N, C-alpha and C positions, 0 to 999 in steps of 0.2 A: 775208527769206526765211522762210516758215512751216515750222517744224521739227516733229519728232516730239512735243515737249513740248506743243504746241498741240492736236494731234490725239489725244494719249494718253487723255484722259478719255472719248473716244467709242469707243475700241477694245474695251473689255470687252463692250459690247452687240453690236458688230458681230461679234466673235469667237464669242460664244455663238450668234448667228444662223447663222454659217457652219458650226458644228459640227452644227446640226440639218439640214443639207442631206441627209445620208445616213441619218439616223435621226430622223424626225419624232416629236414627242411630242404626244399628244392627252390633254386633261384635260376634266373637267366645267367648264362655264363658271362663273366667279365674278366679283365686282366688281373684284378685283385684276387681271383680264385686260383691263381698259379703259385701262390705263396707256399713256402715249405717250412717245416719245423725240424728241430734237431732232436733226435732220439738219443738220450744219454746212455741207455743200455746197449744199443746197437752201434753207437758212435758214428752215426751217419744221418744225412737229411732224408726226410720222407715227405711226401706230399700230404698236405693237410686236408684238402677237399678232393672230391671225386667228380671229375668233369667228363662229359661226353657230348660232343657236338656243341649245341648252344644251351645245354642244361648242365647245372652243377648241383651236386648233393653236398651240402655243408657237412664238414667233419667226416665225410665218407672215406677219404684216403687215410686219415689217422686211425680211424676205427678198424679199417681193413688191416693196417699194419699191426695194431695192438692185439688183434685176434690171430695173427699168423703164427705158425709153429716156430719160425725162425726167430721172431721177437721173444717168444717164451723162453727158448734156449738161451738167447743172449741175456735175458733178464736174470735167469737163474745163475748164470755164470757171473754176471755183474754183482749180484747180491753176495755170492760166496766170496768173490775176490775182495770186495770192499767192506765186508762185514756190516752191511746195511741192516736197518731194522726190518724185521720180518713182516710186521704189520703194514709196512709201506709198499710191499711188493704187489699186493693185489690191486692197488690203485693204478698200477701201470700195465695191467693185464686185462684183456677182455675174453671172457669165456666163449666157447662155441655157441652155447645157448643164447647168450646176450647178442652175439653177432647175428645169429639167425633171426632173432626178434627185430634187430635193426633192419635186416634185409626186407622183412615183411612191411615194416613201417616205411621203408624207402619205396616199395612198390606202390603203396597207397598214396604217398606224397607225389610220386610221378604221375599217377592217374589223375589226381586232383589238379595238378599243374597243367596237364594236357587239356583238361576240360576248360580251365580258365583261359588257356592260350587259344583254344578253338573259339571261345566266345569273343575274345579280343580280335581274332583274325576275322570272324564273321562281321563284327562291327566295323572294322576297318574296310572290309570289302564292300559293305553297304554304303559307307561314306564315299568310297572311291566311285561306286556306280552312280550315286546321286550326283557327284560332281561331274562325272562324264555325261550323264543325261542332261544336266543343266547346260553344259558346254555345247552339246549337240543342238539343243533347242535354240540357243543364242545364234549359233551358226546358221541354222535353218531359217530363223526369222530374218537374219541379215541377207540371205540369198533369195528370199521370196520377192517377186516383183511387187511394186506398189500398186494398189488398186486404182483404176481410173475413175474419177468422180462422175456420177450420173448427171447429165445436163439438166434433167427435170428436177433432180434433187437440188442442184445448184440454184435453179431459178426459184424454187420454193424457199430456199434458204435466203436468197436475195430479197424476195417479197417479205418474208418475215422480218428481215433486218430493216427494210423500209418502214414497215408498220411500227416496229418498236422505236425507230428513229422519229417518226411522226408523232407518236404518243409522247415521247420524251420531250419534243419541241413544244407540243401543246401544253404539257404539264409545266414546262419551264416558263411559259408566258403567263401563267396564272400566278396571283400573289401568293407568297409563301405564308403559311400559317404560323404566325409568331404569337400565338396565344390570344389573337384578336377575335372578337365575335364574328360569326359569319355574316356576310352582306345579304340582307333580305332582298328577295326578288320583288321588283315593283310591278304591281298589278294595275295596269292602265285602265282596265275596264272591269267592273264588277260583274259577277255572274248574272246573266239574265238582262243586262243593260246593253242596248244597241247604240252604235255611233250615229250621229246626225251629220249629214253632209250639207255644207253651206255652199251654195253655188255663187259664183261671182255675179254681181249686179252691175248693170250698165245704166247710165243716165240717158234718158231718151234724147235723141238729137245730139248727143255729145259722144264723140268717139273716145277711144282710149289710146294709150301710147303704142299699143300693138297695131292699131289701124292707121297710125301716122298723124293723129290729132295732137293738138297742143296740150301739154300736161296741165292738170288742174291747177297746180301752184303757180303757173305762169299766166293763166287766163285773167286773173284779177289785175295783175300788173299791166297787162295789155289794155284792159278796159280803162284803167285809170290813166294810162298814158295817152289814150286816144283824145281826151278832153284837155282844156286849158285850165283846169282847176288849180288854184294856188295851193301851195303847200303850207299848211298851218292855218290859224284863224285870220279873218279879215281885219282891216283897220277899224271898221265900225264896231265889230264885236269887241276889239281891244278897248275902245273908248267906253263902251257900255260897261265893260268889266271893270274899268278904272273908276267910273263913277260909283 
């Protein structure tokens, strides 16, 4: 008699397929979705997932096989020949009602998947357009001729540069403020006080150096040199002073 131990290795795949009856799952197609599984009752391999184009319905291939009339006949024959437990046979069969429920769930899953894919496609298209627009703007900016500078604008810029350079030079000549008190400005004349002009005075009869006359500091020497006056006290004055 074939017991549960012989059928147990097949149960995980069948149980996973039965859970997908009410909530079908749809994914993008991949190489892993081409895997097949072994049907013990039919003694052949069957596809596990149902793929079409770039879309795959998980466990769709196995559910379709378990709900087929051929599988039901092969299961009845297998149970009768191996005297398997009757309570185990329903686990390897899918009723027409359950399979119809699965197809409705599969339609809803496909619609939801298409909506998500449309959103992804729109986002990708928007990104592609943004990149293309940016590229075109860069190319257009590179091809545009450079603007010729205005002479008047250049002269004004040159004048402003000279003014700024002159201001910087004048500021550099001023002493740096290193925490010292400011230098007070000297008021040479108080408010309301006028300056007095002192004119040059000339000695009557005596010229000045500008008129070609002898300088004053040489006049005395010339007068003294004109006579034969001895230098120093006389001999008589010396004797008087000695007494």
